[in-house]
ZADOFI-567338 format. One record per residue (C-alpha): x negated, y, z; residue number from 1. Coordinates in Angstrom, 3 decimals. Example, Ala and Ser with C-alpha at 12.3 -4.5 7.8 and 13.67 -1.06 7.14 Angstrom:
! ZADOFI-567338
+----------+----------+----------+-----+
|       px |       py |       pz |   n |
+----------+----------+----------+-----+
|  -12.300 |   -4.500 |    7.800 |   1 |
|  -13.670 |   -1.060 |    7.140 |   2 |
+----------+----------+----------+-----+
***
This chain:
! ZADOFI-567338
+----------+----------+----------+-----+
|       px |       py |       pz |   n |
+----------+----------+----------+-----+
|   36.664 |    7.936 |  -36.146 |   1 |
|   39.506 |    8.262 |  -33.987 |   2 |
|   39.191 |    8.298 |  -30.136 |   3 |
|   41.831 |    6.785 |  -27.941 |   4 |
|   43.486 |    9.795 |  -25.716 |   5 |
|   44.813 |    7.553 |  -22.944 |   6 |
|   44.156 |    7.721 |  -19.453 |   7 |
|   43.483 |    4.892 |  -17.147 |   8 |
|   43.932 |    5.269 |  -13.648 |   9 |
|   41.635 |    4.016 |  -11.005 |  10 |
|   41.605 |    4.920 |   -7.102 |  11 |
|   38.389 |    4.003 |   -4.629 |  12 |
|   38.280 |    5.281 |   -1.197 |  13 |
|   35.183 |    7.536 |   -2.254 |  14 |
|   33.992 |    8.423 |   -5.405 |  15 |
|   30.220 |    9.415 |   -5.459 |  16 |
|   29.276 |   11.566 |   -8.663 |  17 |
|   25.092 |   11.087 |   -9.589 |  18 |
|   22.480 |    7.805 |   -9.234 |  19 |
|   19.910 |    9.298 |   -8.374 |  20 |
|   18.049 |    9.249 |   -4.737 |  21 |
|   20.742 |   11.526 |   -2.758 |  22 |
|   23.650 |    9.227 |   -4.761 |  23 |
|   22.473 |    6.065 |   -4.196 |  24 |
|   21.907 |    6.456 |   -0.558 |  25 |
|   25.440 |    8.000 |    0.033 |  26 |
|   27.332 |    5.150 |   -2.129 |  27 |
|   24.837 |    2.804 |    0.054 |  28 |
|   26.459 |    4.719 |    3.213 |  29 |
|   29.816 |    4.681 |    2.384 |  30 |
|   29.844 |    1.145 |    1.978 |  31 |
|   27.570 |    0.593 |    4.809 |  32 |
|   30.306 |    2.432 |    6.730 |  33 |
|   33.484 |    0.248 |    5.190 |  34 |
|   35.033 |    2.357 |    2.348 |  35 |
|   35.878 |    0.780 |   -1.045 |  36 |
|   33.152 |    3.172 |   -3.053 |  37 |
|   32.574 |    3.613 |   -6.695 |  38 |
|   28.968 |    5.544 |   -8.109 |  39 |
|   29.013 |    7.042 |  -11.617 |  40 |
|   25.928 |    8.270 |  -13.195 |  41 |
|   25.721 |    9.318 |  -16.933 |  42 |
|   22.663 |    7.641 |  -17.583 |  43 |
|   22.215 |    3.728 |  -18.434 |  44 |
|   20.433 |    3.521 |  -14.951 |  45 |
|   20.421 |    4.350 |  -11.302 |  46 |
|   17.764 |    5.834 |   -9.381 |  47 |
|   16.941 |    8.978 |  -10.944 |  48 |
|   13.942 |   10.235 |   -9.602 |  49 |
|   12.858 |    7.192 |   -7.681 |  50 |
|   12.145 |    5.590 |  -10.724 |  51 |
|    9.468 |    8.355 |  -11.848 |  52 |
|    7.187 |    6.869 |  -10.169 |  53 |
|    6.580 |   10.180 |   -8.280 |  54 |
|    5.755 |    9.689 |   -4.010 |  55 |
|    9.039 |    9.784 |   -2.050 |  56 |
|    8.063 |   12.995 |    0.185 |  57 |
|    9.532 |   13.995 |    3.391 |  58 |
|   10.020 |   10.814 |    5.055 |  59 |
|    6.709 |   11.600 |    7.004 |  60 |
|    6.129 |   15.379 |    8.278 |  61 |
|    2.892 |   16.329 |    7.901 |  62 |
|    2.086 |   15.385 |   11.330 |  63 |
|    2.327 |   11.914 |   10.536 |  64 |
|    5.973 |   10.936 |   12.170 |  65 |
|    8.387 |    9.174 |   10.267 |  66 |
|   11.509 |   11.091 |   10.385 |  67 |
|   13.892 |   10.438 |    7.698 |  68 |
|   14.897 |    6.395 |    7.948 |  69 |
|   18.127 |    5.203 |    7.309 |  70 |
|   19.095 |    4.335 |    4.183 |  71 |
|   16.127 |    5.407 |    2.535 |  72 |
|   13.837 |    2.969 |    4.829 |  73 |
|   16.287 |    0.434 |    3.325 |  74 |
|   15.038 |    0.773 |   -0.044 |  75 |
|   11.423 |    1.257 |    0.822 |  76 |
|   12.229 |   -2.660 |    2.462 |  77 |
|   13.426 |   -3.777 |   -0.301 |  78 |
|   10.856 |   -2.570 |   -2.568 |  79 |
|    8.456 |   -3.966 |    0.195 |  80 |
|   10.150 |   -7.477 |    0.253 |  81 |
|    9.571 |   -7.445 |   -3.743 |  82 |
|    6.237 |   -6.434 |   -3.394 |  83 |
|    6.183 |   -2.787 |   -4.171 |  84 |
|    5.568 |   -1.382 |   -1.720 |  85 |
|    1.777 |    0.556 |   -1.728 |  86 |
|    2.095 |    2.569 |    1.021 |  87 |
|    2.042 |    5.314 |    2.933 |  88 |
|   -0.701 |    7.845 |    3.569 |  89 |
|   -2.199 |   11.148 |    4.289 |  90 |
|   -3.695 |   13.334 |    1.689 |  91 |
|   -5.901 |   15.134 |    3.248 |  92 |
|   -3.810 |   18.117 |    2.060 |  93 |
|   -0.859 |   18.804 |    3.501 |  94 |
|    1.318 |   15.980 |    2.869 |  95 |
|    2.311 |   12.293 |    4.215 |  96 |
|    3.002 |    9.915 |    0.917 |  97 |
|    5.257 |    6.919 |    0.363 |  98 |
|    4.381 |    5.339 |   -2.777 |  99 |
|    6.277 |    2.670 |   -4.768 | 100 |
|    6.188 |    1.021 |   -7.633 | 101 |
|    9.089 |    2.425 |   -9.221 | 102 |
|    9.448 |   -0.968 |  -11.503 | 103 |
|    9.767 |   -2.686 |   -8.510 | 104 |
|   12.455 |    0.196 |   -7.128 | 105 |
|   15.031 |   -0.137 |  -10.216 | 106 |
|   15.336 |   -3.726 |   -8.655 | 107 |
|   15.656 |   -2.416 |   -5.324 | 108 |
|   17.995 |    0.146 |   -5.952 | 109 |
|   20.183 |   -2.210 |   -7.863 | 110 |
|   19.809 |   -4.672 |   -5.413 | 111 |
|   20.733 |   -2.539 |   -2.408 | 112 |
|   23.496 |   -1.611 |   -4.033 | 113 |
|   24.655 |   -4.679 |   -5.232 | 114 |
|   24.784 |   -6.169 |   -1.433 | 115 |
|   26.533 |   -4.015 |    0.020 | 116 |
|   29.359 |   -3.848 |   -2.568 | 117 |
|   28.908 |   -0.738 |   -4.563 | 118 |
|   30.998 |   -0.490 |   -7.796 | 119 |
|   28.539 |    1.482 |  -10.388 | 120 |
|   30.305 |    3.026 |  -13.705 | 121 |
|   26.666 |    4.094 |  -15.920 | 122 |
|   27.327 |    5.606 |  -18.998 | 123 |
|   30.105 |    7.920 |  -17.697 | 124 |
|   30.083 |   11.401 |  -17.483 | 125 |
|   32.525 |   13.504 |  -14.977 | 126 |
|   34.455 |   15.440 |  -17.527 | 127 |
|   37.101 |   17.756 |  -15.520 | 128 |
|   38.253 |   18.046 |  -11.988 | 129 |
|   42.061 |   17.670 |  -11.186 | 130 |
|   42.686 |   20.507 |   -8.533 | 131 |
|   45.600 |   21.105 |   -5.760 | 132 |
|   44.956 |   24.023 |   -3.802 | 133 |
|   41.532 |   23.502 |   -2.983 | 134 |
|   41.920 |   19.599 |   -2.937 | 135 |
|   40.202 |   17.635 |   -5.349 | 136 |
|   42.849 |   15.116 |   -6.691 | 137 |
|   41.295 |   12.958 |   -9.238 | 138 |
|   38.140 |   13.306 |  -11.472 | 139 |
|   38.508 |   13.045 |  -15.561 | 140 |
|   35.933 |   10.490 |  -16.573 | 141 |
|   34.402 |    9.610 |  -19.982 | 142 |
|   32.790 |    6.452 |  -20.074 | 143 |
|   32.000 |    4.951 |  -23.128 | 144 |
|   35.052 |    6.060 |  -25.227 | 145 |
|   37.414 |    5.579 |  -22.684 | 146 |
|   39.214 |    8.552 |  -20.626 | 147 |
|   39.594 |    7.376 |  -16.748 | 148 |
|   41.293 |    9.440 |  -14.231 | 149 |
|   39.212 |    8.597 |  -10.943 | 150 |
|   41.039 |    9.158 |   -7.447 | 151 |
|   39.858 |    8.828 |   -4.042 | 152 |
|   40.214 |    9.599 |   -0.553 | 153 |
|   36.919 |   11.660 |   -0.782 | 154 |
|   34.021 |   13.349 |   -3.497 | 155 |
|   30.630 |   13.121 |   -3.364 | 156 |
|   28.792 |   15.639 |   -5.456 | 157 |
|   25.085 |   14.207 |   -5.786 | 158 |
|   24.841 |   15.568 |   -9.156 | 159 |
|   21.465 |   17.539 |   -8.710 | 160 |
|   23.596 |   20.392 |  -10.436 | 161 |
|   26.478 |   20.734 |   -8.792 | 162 |
|   28.457 |   20.184 |  -11.332 | 163 |
|   31.773 |   19.060 |   -9.760 | 164 |
|   31.571 |   21.253 |   -6.690 | 165 |
|   31.482 |   24.208 |   -9.238 | 166 |
|   34.432 |   22.554 |  -11.411 | 167 |
|   36.321 |   22.532 |   -8.383 | 168 |
|   35.830 |   26.226 |   -7.333 | 169 |
|   33.008 |   26.450 |   -5.368 | 170 |
|   30.633 |   29.355 |   -4.999 | 171 |
|   26.862 |   28.986 |   -6.261 | 172 |
|   24.096 |   30.068 |   -6.732 | 173 |
|   21.355 |   29.416 |   -9.707 | 174 |
|   17.784 |   29.623 |   -9.631 | 175 |
|   15.776 |   32.900 |   -8.394 | 176 |
|   15.644 |   37.159 |   -9.510 | 177 |
|   15.430 |   37.506 |  -13.034 | 178 |
|   16.331 |   34.075 |  -14.419 | 179 |
|   13.886 |   32.221 |  -12.955 | 180 |
|   13.501 |   28.580 |  -12.509 | 181 |
|   11.248 |   25.957 |  -11.360 | 182 |
|    9.717 |   24.324 |  -14.744 | 183 |
|   10.793 |   20.973 |  -15.405 | 184 |
|    8.408 |   18.244 |  -15.934 | 185 |
|    7.609 |   14.701 |  -16.745 | 186 |
|    6.126 |   11.880 |  -15.053 | 187 |
|    3.826 |    9.553 |  -16.748 | 188 |
|    1.511 |    6.427 |  -15.497 | 189 |
|   -1.866 |    5.130 |  -16.430 | 190 |
|   -2.591 |    1.989 |  -15.749 | 191 |
|   -6.558 |    0.813 |  -15.541 | 192 |
|   -7.470 |    3.374 |  -12.777 | 193 |
|  -10.891 |    2.194 |  -11.327 | 194 |
|  -10.282 |    4.047 |   -7.287 | 195 |
|  -13.508 |    3.772 |   -6.552 | 196 |
|  -15.122 |    5.879 |   -9.282 | 197 |
|  -11.953 |    8.482 |   -9.313 | 198 |
|  -12.663 |    8.296 |   -5.411 | 199 |
|  -16.529 |    9.424 |   -5.218 | 200 |
|  -15.968 |   12.071 |   -8.129 | 201 |
|  -13.462 |   13.430 |   -5.813 | 202 |
|  -15.804 |   13.036 |   -3.001 | 203 |
|  -18.734 |   14.506 |   -5.014 | 204 |
|  -16.955 |   17.197 |   -6.198 | 205 |
|  -14.477 |   18.860 |   -3.573 | 206 |
|  -14.191 |   21.980 |   -4.929 | 207 |
|  -11.655 |   20.858 |   -7.790 | 208 |
|   -9.718 |   19.199 |   -5.404 | 209 |
|   -6.592 |   20.424 |   -3.296 | 210 |
|   -7.682 |   19.599 |    0.737 | 211 |
|   -7.488 |   20.572 |    4.346 | 212 |
|   -4.587 |   23.083 |    3.365 | 213 |
|   -2.529 |   22.306 |    6.036 | 214 |
|   -3.439 |   24.602 |    9.872 | 215 |
|   -3.449 |   21.405 |   12.045 | 216 |
|   -6.879 |   19.944 |    9.993 | 217 |
|  -10.186 |   20.717 |   11.866 | 218 |
|  -12.409 |   19.793 |    9.550 | 219 |
|  -14.342 |   21.347 |    6.070 | 220 |
|  -13.097 |   20.481 |    2.921 | 221 |
|  -15.926 |   18.153 |    2.066 | 222 |
|  -14.888 |   16.271 |    5.176 | 223 |
|  -11.828 |   15.835 |    3.927 | 224 |
|  -12.837 |   15.044 |    0.888 | 225 |
|  -14.661 |   12.228 |    2.336 | 226 |
|  -11.995 |   10.760 |    4.049 | 227 |
|   -9.901 |   10.554 |    0.808 | 228 |
|  -12.671 |    8.475 |   -0.666 | 229 |
|  -12.765 |    6.001 |    2.444 | 230 |
|   -8.813 |    5.981 |    2.973 | 231 |
|   -9.313 |    3.460 |   -0.695 | 232 |
|   -5.744 |    4.960 |   -2.915 | 233 |
|   -6.731 |    7.198 |   -5.751 | 234 |
|   -4.500 |   10.075 |   -4.797 | 235 |
|   -5.856 |   13.538 |   -5.514 | 236 |
|   -4.161 |   16.911 |   -5.971 | 237 |
|   -6.799 |   18.537 |   -8.812 | 238 |
|   -6.069 |   22.320 |   -8.311 | 239 |
|   -5.558 |   24.568 |  -11.274 | 240 |
|   -7.563 |   26.983 |   -9.333 | 241 |
|  -10.807 |   24.842 |   -9.162 | 242 |
|  -13.157 |   24.649 |  -11.967 | 243 |
|  -12.352 |   21.351 |  -13.639 | 244 |
|   -8.743 |   22.540 |  -14.389 | 245 |
|  -10.218 |   25.918 |  -15.717 | 246 |
|  -12.761 |   24.555 |  -18.280 | 247 |
|   -9.397 |   22.539 |  -19.563 | 248 |
|   -7.068 |   25.561 |  -19.762 | 249 |
|   -9.746 |   27.613 |  -21.336 | 250 |
|  -10.945 |   24.871 |  -24.072 | 251 |
|   -7.236 |   24.446 |  -25.131 | 252 |
|   -7.597 |   20.657 |  -24.028 | 253 |
|   -4.821 |   20.120 |  -20.875 | 254 |
|   -1.677 |   22.747 |  -20.884 | 255 |
|   -2.100 |   25.566 |  -17.636 | 256 |
|   -0.568 |   24.062 |  -14.420 | 257 |
|   -0.598 |   24.760 |  -10.715 | 258 |
|   -1.848 |   20.777 |   -9.905 | 259 |
|   -2.553 |   18.151 |  -11.071 | 260 |
|   -1.108 |   14.544 |   -8.969 | 261 |
|   -2.577 |   11.562 |   -9.147 | 262 |
|   -0.714 |    8.820 |   -6.808 | 263 |
|   -1.096 |    5.154 |   -7.208 | 264 |
|    1.982 |    3.034 |   -7.849 | 265 |
|    0.801 |   -0.467 |   -8.505 | 266 |
|   -2.293 |   -1.623 |   -7.162 | 267 |
|   -2.103 |   -5.219 |   -8.837 | 268 |
|   -2.426 |   -3.456 |  -12.076 | 269 |
|   -4.491 |   -0.143 |  -11.145 | 270 |
|   -1.760 |    2.245 |  -11.540 | 271 |
|   -1.458 |    5.589 |  -11.355 | 272 |
|    1.608 |    8.325 |  -12.077 | 273 |
|    0.990 |   11.577 |  -13.036 | 274 |
|    2.464 |   14.822 |  -12.002 | 275 |
|    1.368 |   17.955 |  -14.278 | 276 |
|    3.361 |   18.626 |  -16.937 | 277 |
|    5.862 |   22.126 |  -16.914 | 278 |
|    7.984 |   23.806 |  -18.759 | 279 |
|   10.623 |   26.948 |  -16.741 | 280 |
|   13.859 |   26.659 |  -18.335 | 281 |
|   17.524 |   26.681 |  -17.093 | 282 |
|   18.589 |   22.932 |  -16.979 | 283 |
|   22.442 |   23.188 |  -16.815 | 284 |
|   21.784 |   24.014 |  -20.590 | 285 |
|   20.969 |   20.656 |  -22.497 | 286 |
|   19.431 |   22.293 |  -25.297 | 287 |
|   17.173 |   24.246 |  -23.523 | 288 |
|   16.431 |   20.703 |  -21.730 | 289 |
|   16.399 |   18.168 |  -25.321 | 290 |
|   14.403 |   20.978 |  -26.384 | 291 |
|   11.362 |   20.979 |  -23.879 | 292 |
|   11.087 |   16.984 |  -24.511 | 293 |
|    8.154 |   17.368 |  -27.483 | 294 |
|    6.929 |   20.167 |  -25.387 | 295 |
|    6.880 |   17.801 |  -22.187 | 296 |
|    5.411 |   14.921 |  -24.399 | 297 |
|    2.658 |   17.064 |  -26.086 | 298 |
|    1.476 |   17.969 |  -22.424 | 299 |
|    1.561 |   14.339 |  -21.579 | 300 |
|   -0.664 |   13.430 |  -24.147 | 301 |
|   -3.278 |   16.125 |  -23.850 | 302 |
|   -3.480 |   14.967 |  -20.031 | 303 |
|   -4.042 |   11.510 |  -20.535 | 304 |
|   -7.280 |   12.804 |  -22.993 | 305 |
|   -8.406 |   14.868 |  -20.677 | 306 |
|   -8.471 |   12.236 |  -17.284 | 307 |
|  -10.026 |    9.903 |  -19.554 | 308 |
|  -12.758 |   12.204 |  -21.151 | 309 |
|  -13.161 |   14.185 |  -17.913 | 310 |
|  -12.576 |   12.149 |  -14.926 | 311 |
|  -14.916 |    9.284 |  -13.474 | 312 |
|  -12.845 |    6.267 |  -13.140 | 313 |
|  -10.381 |    6.944 |  -15.920 | 314 |
|  -12.121 |    6.036 |  -19.108 | 315 |
|  -10.446 |    3.083 |  -19.711 | 316 |
|   -7.099 |    3.746 |  -18.012 | 317 |
|   -4.478 |    3.625 |  -21.019 | 318 |
|   -1.005 |    5.308 |  -21.176 | 319 |
|    1.528 |    2.491 |  -19.737 | 320 |
|    5.149 |    4.715 |  -19.784 | 321 |
|    6.567 |    8.214 |  -18.801 | 322 |
|    9.794 |    8.496 |  -16.128 | 323 |
|   13.164 |    7.466 |  -17.203 | 324 |
|   14.111 |   10.998 |  -17.651 | 325 |
|   12.447 |   14.613 |  -17.230 | 326 |
|   12.626 |   15.512 |  -13.649 | 327 |
|   14.239 |   18.705 |  -12.626 | 328 |
|   13.339 |   20.971 |   -9.687 | 329 |
|   16.149 |   23.857 |   -9.812 | 330 |
|   19.791 |   24.908 |  -10.594 | 331 |
|   22.255 |   25.307 |   -8.912 | 332 |
|   22.673 |   25.250 |   -5.211 | 333 |
|   26.621 |   25.367 |   -3.742 | 334 |
|   27.205 |   28.065 |   -1.487 | 335 |
|   28.620 |   26.213 |    1.464 | 336 |
|   29.788 |   26.391 |    5.775 | 337 |
|   26.425 |   26.644 |    6.581 | 338 |
|   23.149 |   27.804 |    4.682 | 339 |
|   19.560 |   26.508 |    5.227 | 340 |
|   16.949 |   29.266 |    5.040 | 341 |
|   13.457 |   29.619 |    4.588 | 342 |
|   13.110 |   30.522 |    8.625 | 343 |
|   15.159 |   27.333 |    9.190 | 344 |
|   12.395 |   24.953 |    7.173 | 345 |
|    9.209 |   27.114 |    8.078 | 346 |
|   10.203 |   27.314 |   11.558 | 347 |
|   11.080 |   23.429 |   11.973 | 348 |
|   14.459 |   24.494 |   13.247 | 349 |
|   16.722 |   21.666 |   15.193 | 350 |
|   20.459 |   21.841 |   15.488 | 351 |
|   22.919 |   19.738 |   17.141 | 352 |
|   24.855 |   18.864 |   13.965 | 353 |
|   21.766 |   18.003 |   12.053 | 354 |
|   22.796 |   14.830 |    9.747 | 355 |
|   19.428 |   14.503 |    8.484 | 356 |
|   15.888 |   16.206 |    8.241 | 357 |
|   13.262 |   17.471 |    6.077 | 358 |
|    9.740 |   17.753 |    6.897 | 359 |
|    8.282 |   18.973 |    2.800 | 360 |
|    6.553 |   22.278 |    2.682 | 361 |
|    8.253 |   25.333 |    1.111 | 362 |
|    7.045 |   24.153 |   -3.012 | 363 |
|    8.162 |   26.660 |   -5.601 | 364 |
|    6.512 |   25.976 |   -8.827 | 365 |
|    6.141 |   28.220 |  -11.243 | 366 |
|    5.428 |   28.880 |  -15.278 | 367 |
|    1.996 |   28.135 |  -16.290 | 368 |
|   -0.571 |   28.276 |  -12.947 | 369 |
|    2.035 |   30.074 |  -10.715 | 370 |
|    2.829 |   27.876 |   -7.595 | 371 |
|    4.015 |   28.994 |   -4.154 | 372 |
|    3.211 |   26.981 |   -1.109 | 373 |
|    4.029 |   27.661 |    2.494 | 374 |
|    3.623 |   24.653 |    5.562 | 375 |
|    6.118 |   24.276 |    8.169 | 376 |
|    5.191 |   25.273 |   11.641 | 377 |
|    2.712 |   22.699 |   13.529 | 378 |
|    3.501 |   20.281 |   10.646 | 379 |
|    6.765 |   19.548 |   11.791 | 380 |
|   10.231 |   18.617 |   10.201 | 381 |
|   13.668 |   20.727 |   10.114 | 382 |
|   17.592 |   19.789 |   10.747 | 383 |
|   19.882 |   20.085 |    7.974 | 384 |
|   23.020 |   21.154 |    9.247 | 385 |
|   26.390 |   19.263 |    8.116 | 386 |
|   27.846 |   22.540 |    7.709 | 387 |
|   25.335 |   22.700 |    4.525 | 388 |
|   26.823 |   19.833 |    2.539 | 389 |
|   30.369 |   21.718 |    3.073 | 390 |
|   30.902 |   23.326 |    0.144 | 391 |
|   32.711 |   27.058 |    0.407 | 392 |
|   37.123 |   26.664 |   -0.567 | 393 |
|   36.998 |   22.716 |   -1.134 | 394 |
|   38.432 |   20.416 |    1.604 | 395 |
|   37.588 |   17.446 |    0.151 | 396 |
|   34.207 |   16.923 |   -1.289 | 397 |
|   30.773 |   17.134 |    0.440 | 398 |
|   27.493 |   17.872 |   -1.932 | 399 |
|   24.135 |   16.070 |   -1.256 | 400 |
|   20.911 |   16.374 |   -2.681 | 401 |
|   19.117 |   19.230 |   -4.402 | 402 |
|   22.578 |   20.995 |   -4.909 | 403 |
|   23.144 |   21.574 |   -0.907 | 404 |
|   23.997 |   25.236 |    0.447 | 405 |
|   20.503 |   26.821 |    0.431 | 406 |
|   18.578 |   29.504 |   -0.389 | 407 |
|   15.925 |   29.341 |   -2.652 | 408 |
|   13.015 |   29.047 |   -1.106 | 409 |
|   14.617 |   26.587 |    1.480 | 410 |
|   15.840 |   24.474 |   -1.185 | 411 |
|   11.745 |   24.498 |   -2.478 | 412 |
|   11.706 |   22.119 |    0.701 | 413 |
|   14.716 |   20.278 |    0.716 | 414 |
|   15.159 |   19.329 |   -3.424 | 415 |
|   12.572 |   15.893 |   -2.233 | 416 |
|   13.702 |   12.776 |   -2.327 | 417 |
|   13.217 |   11.827 |    1.357 | 418 |
|   15.869 |   14.788 |    2.210 | 419 |
|   17.723 |   14.313 |   -0.512 | 420 |
|   18.569 |   10.615 |    0.771 | 421 |
|   18.989 |   11.947 |    4.184 | 422 |
|   21.393 |   13.986 |    3.134 | 423 |
|   23.219 |   11.382 |    0.563 | 424 |
|   23.300 |    9.216 |    3.763 | 425 |
|   25.847 |   11.433 |    5.768 | 426 |
|   27.505 |   12.752 |    2.806 | 427 |
|   28.474 |    8.669 |    2.268 | 428 |
|   28.938 |    7.959 |    5.997 | 429 |
|   31.154 |   11.206 |    6.701 | 430 |
|   33.225 |   10.347 |    3.330 | 431 |
|   33.410 |    7.132 |    5.176 | 432 |
|   34.339 |    8.203 |    8.001 | 433 |
|   36.996 |   10.402 |    6.969 | 434 |
|   39.034 |    8.332 |    5.016 | 435 |
|   39.715 |    6.360 |    7.897 | 436 |
|   40.722 |    9.161 |   10.218 | 437 |
|   43.439 |   10.241 |    7.680 | 438 |
|   41.154 |   14.187 |    7.690 | 439 |
|   39.305 |   15.953 |    5.086 | 440 |
|   35.565 |   14.606 |    4.794 | 441 |
|   34.855 |   18.226 |    5.580 | 442 |
|   36.658 |   18.044 |    8.922 | 443 |
|   34.853 |   15.030 |   10.531 | 444 |
|   33.588 |   15.489 |   13.747 | 445 |
|   29.683 |   16.074 |   13.381 | 446 |
|   29.209 |   14.372 |   16.908 | 447 |
|   30.817 |   11.215 |   15.923 | 448 |
|   28.810 |   11.433 |   12.642 | 449 |
|   25.661 |   11.843 |   14.097 | 450 |
|   26.256 |    8.452 |   16.399 | 451 |
|   27.341 |    6.604 |   13.097 | 452 |
|   24.226 |    7.859 |   11.523 | 453 |
|   22.040 |    6.547 |   14.323 | 454 |
|   23.456 |    3.484 |   14.686 | 455 |
|   22.722 |    3.090 |   10.668 | 456 |
|   18.734 |    3.756 |   11.425 | 457 |
|   18.654 |    7.640 |   10.867 | 458 |
|   16.338 |    9.569 |   12.578 | 459 |
|   18.038 |   12.880 |   13.978 | 460 |
|   16.128 |   12.701 |   17.635 | 461 |
|   12.731 |   12.828 |   19.387 | 462 |
|   10.347 |   14.307 |   16.466 | 463 |
|    8.105 |   17.037 |   16.506 | 464 |
+----------+----------+----------+-----+
***
């Protein structure tokens, strides 16, 4: 088949690459701040992990303070308007969770992008970057067999993997020592889960469940399990070190894992999502990522059978679906003007150049049962400085989401959706402001940016 080699030129004020949580927030913020904005994504639907069934972590600190607002809160509010907000609650382990119906989130994402006038191109892959010195002059993209040159005043890399930044020459780090990467996962869902017998099982067998891990919790594990039961949501983290999963590993009923996390996604459907599958690999390698799919799906099916057989409340539950794509925890981190560190995260440090917050525990998954988790000081939150969004050596490109400038340890916290949306919000607003000022996005006045973010509902002050 011959391919049309002609290339069409399209200009927008801001081009956002990657339609996951960070990219959606960035595109919304850019448009809200007055820029003509294009969002491109390689897949058939925008939303990324927002559509997986995972809870939105890091919007609320372990202390129960809301620390992320702005575009993220607008998405949650749109889900609530459509009847898809399950609720926010403490897991009596270490986290406050914001739980959303992923089917409703599909509608909410598209509704908000349309409402703010964001142009969206799906099925579109960034193929090359046109550079002039340290400035991005355009992106060559492939869209359903057609080639386009996209030009803009500012570009935002929300790809998760930092693809655009790397192609533009920005330095990066990838994974950890010895080629270690956090495993990829496939989130799946079950309907018909009966909450009361499930929570009664958790209450009566707290030895199976991760509970009471936050130093601020001053009650024993059994009391935490009782409070989880009283809370009434079908939510629990089965611990890979507990007897239930250990027996499953020994018998071969379920693949080894550090946790099996159950989260409610729909009360009317009695539906939960499950996070437990894992395959360690470098997810920038398409062949390895593709080869992981049958392995992950085998783990999904074994996990479904294990829950139906072993856990009360799941006896009559039925498999209802998987996430739209494999979930990726870790690939590249783009090195920038500033670097978020482990101490920044664990000490809950604040910064007068902060443009968003993170509050998730330091959370690094490994192969099998390996899992490193460290808590933030006093259950607080940390600031993410603007400089972590600015790649070294590229003037009109910002990064947001999982690939911001951070150490591997710090990224173990900042990679989750709440903080990804906070950095996306900041990047989008900064790009729009830069266009008005006629300056590179990297040179936006941070104090002025913080003022704009506050007017748009971002939470930058007054948290622990």
